[in-house]
N, C-alpha and C positions, 0 to 999 in steps of 0.2 A: 222805315228808317229814312228814306227820301221824302220830305215833305211837300216840295215842290220844284219844279223845273221852269224856267223861263228860256226862250229860244230866241236869237236875234241873226236872222240870214243864214240858218242853218239848213242847207239843203231846202226841202219843201216849208221847212218850220221857220216862216221869215221873220215873224215877230208875234209870238203866243206864250201863253203862260198857263199850264194845269199844276192843280195840286194833286198831291196822290195820296190813295188810301191804302190799307192794308194789301186789299185785293183790288187789281185793276183791269179790266177786260176793254181793250183797245179797237175799235172798230172803225172801219172807214175804206174807201176805194184804193186800189194800188197806187202807189206813189205819193200818197198822202201823210206820209213821216211815220207810219206807225214803227216801222224797221230802225228809221231815224232815231225814235224815241230811245228804243234799245241801245244802238250804236254809241249814243251819248252817254249812257252808264256805263257800255264797256270802256268806253275811252277814258272816263272819270276813274273808274279802277285802275286802268294801267298808267294815267300819269300821277294817280296818288302814291306809286311806287316809287317815283323818280323825285328828286329833289324840287322843291317848291320853287317857282319862279320870284324873281326879285318884286316885293310889293311897289317899289318904286317904278317898275318897268311901263314905261308910256304905253297907254292901250291904244289898239289900230282903230282909228277913228272909222266907224260904220261897219268895221269887219265882223265878221261872224263871231258869236259868242253864245256862250251857254251857261246859265247861272242855276247852282242846287241851292236848295235850303234843307235843312235836316228837323228830323223830330226830337224832343229831348231826350237825352241831355246834350244834345251837340245844336239845338236851336239858336242859340249864339253864333254860329259859325256858316258864312256863305262860301261857296266854293264857285270860281269862275274860271270857265275853261276859254282860253283865247285860242282861236283859229287862224290859220294863214290863209285859208279859203274855205270854200261852202263845206269841204268834205275833210280838211285835215286840220285836226285841234293838237297844237304842240305846246302848250302850258297852261298850267295849273296857278292861278293865285288864290290866296285866302283873305277873307275880311271876317275878324281882325288878323293880320300876317302873324301873330304870335299868340293865336288860338291855344290855351292850355289843353283840350280836350282832342287837338289834331292826332295824336297818335292813337288813342283808341277808336277815333273815327278812320282812320287811314286802316287799320285792321280789319275793320268791320267792311269796310269798302273793298277789301281783296274777297269778301265772300260773295260778290257779285258773279251770277253765273248765267249763261245764254244757252239756249237750246234750240235747234231746226234739228229735230229726229227724223232719222234715215233708216228705213226698215230694213235695207239691204245689210247696212253697217251694223245694226242692233242684232242681228241674227247670227254674225259670224263668232267663231271662237275668239278668246282673249286671254291676255298672259295674266295669271293671277295677280302679280304684283302691280297691274295696272288699275285696281279697282277700289281706290280710295274715294274718288270723285267722277259721277258720270261725265263722260265726254260729251262736247258740244253734239253730236251727232248719234251719241248713244252707243257708239260703236264697241264700248267695252260693258256692255249690260252684265255679261254672263261673270266677269270679273268683280263687279259691284255686287251682283247678288251671293256670290260666293265667299266675298267679305263678311256680308251682312250675316249670311246664316252660321259663320265661323266664329265672327266677334260679337254679333248682337243677335243671338238665338231667338230672342223675344220678338224683336223688331221683325227679322225673316218669318217667324211663325204668324205674327198678324197679318204681313204683307202677303203671304201664301192663303192663309184664310179668306182676306179680302178679296184676292184673286178668284179663287174657288167658288166664292159667293157670286162673282160678277159674271163668272163663266162656267156654270154648273155642267156642261159637257167633260170638263175636265176632274181629275181627284188628285192630282199630285204636281209639283214643280220639280222636277229632277236637274242637279248640277253633273255633268259628266267630265271626271278629271283624266287628262292625258298625260304622257309620261315627260313631256316637252315643256310642263309647267303651263300648257292652255287648258281652259276650262270652257264647257258649253253648257246650254240648257235646254230643256225639251219638257213638252208637257205629257203628263201620262192622261190617257181617256178615261172617263168615268166607266165605260163598258170595257174595252180591252186595247190595248197597244199603246204606243208612244208617237207623239208627234214631234219631231227635231224643230229647232229654232228655224230652219232654212226653209220648214215646209208652213210656218204658223204665217195667217194672212198680216197685210200690212197694219190693219186695224187692231190686231190682237197684239203685237210688237209695241205701238204706239201704247197700247194701255199698259202694258208691261213695264214701260219707262216711266209712266206718270205714277204707277205704282212704286216701283223702286224709288223715286223722287219723294213721294208723301209719306214714304216710311223710312225714309234716309234718317238714321240718329243724329247725323252731324250734317244737317241741310245748310246750305249758303244763306246768306243775309237777305238776298234779294234774286230770285228767281225771274228769269226772263223766257217765255216759250212761246214761239211762234207757230201760228196755225195749230191752235190747240186742239182743235177739233179734228185734224186732219186723219181720213180713213176710217174714223170711228163712227159706229151707226149711232143716227140721233138718238135711239132709245136708251143709249149708253151715256149719254153726254152727261146728265144729271151725275151719275156717279162720277165722271171725271172731275165736274166742277166741286163735288164735295169731297175729292181727293186734294185736290188744291186747297180747299177750304181748309182741310187738316193743317196744312202748313199756314196759312195766314191767320186762323183762329183756332190755335192749339187747344185752349182751356175750354172749348166748346165740344172738343173731343176726349176731354178728360187728362189732357196733357199740361204738363207744367214747362215745358220746353219755350225757348224764345220763339215770339211769331216770325215768320218770314215773308218779306214784303213780295207779292206776285205780280208782274205783268205779262199778260195772255194776250195775242191777237189770234183773231178769229174771222172769217167771212161766212159763218154759220147762222142763219137767221134761227134756227133751231136752238143753239147753245144761246145766242141773245137773248131768246124767250124766256130762259132760266132766272134772268137778272130782272124781271118783271118788280117784283118788290124789294130790289136793291138796286135802283137807278144808281145811286151815288156809286157804284162800282163800275160802270159803263163810263169810258172816254170814247167821245166820237169826234174823228177827225175829219173837218169840211175842206173839201179841196176847191179852190176856185181859180182856173187857170194853171199857174205854177206853185201858187202859194197854198199853205195849208195852215187853219187854225184849229186848237184842242179846245173841246168844252165837256164838261160834265152833263150826261143826260139829265140830272137831278135838277140841274140850273133851270131846265125849261118850267117855266110858270104853268103853262099848259099841259104837261104832261100827263095828269091823272084825266084830263078830259078826253085827251087823245087816245089812250090806252084802256079806256073804260070798256070798251066793247068790242076789242080788238087783241090780238096778240101783240106783243113788243115786237118781235121778230118780224111780223108782217108789216107793222108800221115804217120798221127800218128798212124791208126791202122796196118799200113802195116808194121811199124817199122823203115820206112826209118828215121824217127825224134829222134829215141829212146825213152825211158819210157814204154817199153812195157817187158812183161814176156822175161828171157833167154829161148832160144829153146834149147831142148834137142839134144845132139850130139851124 
């Protein structure tokens, strides 16, 4: 839905522009603007719920600004976030100011969601009435799974089947109801016994979170996931990528639902290597001093020669592709 974002003096993103695809993997060193990119989207969501700023409002000369362009049918609209500082954006202006598609676009922007999953929060019981949307930290995962089971049993069955394929040591996902309207989950071992959520590994809990998102019957319009590889074994990362692909490219998985735009960040060369055949989906943040520039990996004219005899992840880790911490001189 977001076609492009242009930044001016917003945190480390001083003057840079990036086009977005259905799936976007953002890589770069710490402090290079990966999280700032996601924060800009969340600020757009927040300001879109408020009255628009007067289009005659005088711009703040040289002040921070973020411009969003959109895919059809909203490609005739540009949204400008005006900021009072490098970190605080407080107004939203449209061009044209009377864009007829704004109401539909504003509703879609309300579906922007961001995740920094926390395995400790994910393992806790949750109130059943909190299962509509997975929380930012995944803390209501049990309620989300329970709601999926009760309201969309086909989706829950498909989610469970995929989980068991990826985790063959288990034979089932169990939801345990409590009298105080709390629900928790556990995994039943293939041999014997049950492992409660609190005893599952960090990586298993993160994997369950991604599964819940990918089989959600009503996913958001844009999902931002930070450190998507965190805690997950490198051999499982291909499955994680494909779970997210289910959202961005539903037709490829036999689904007719609306595609979901994904923006994910990673520091894993193993995960990056999975995009060797899709460099257009990789965004690199190059940091020089305090400033960072965003670029598409596919924009490199020498890319084919660079990765001909090497893994993409190794090339990134070595620094040849950029997007790594600056070395001391």
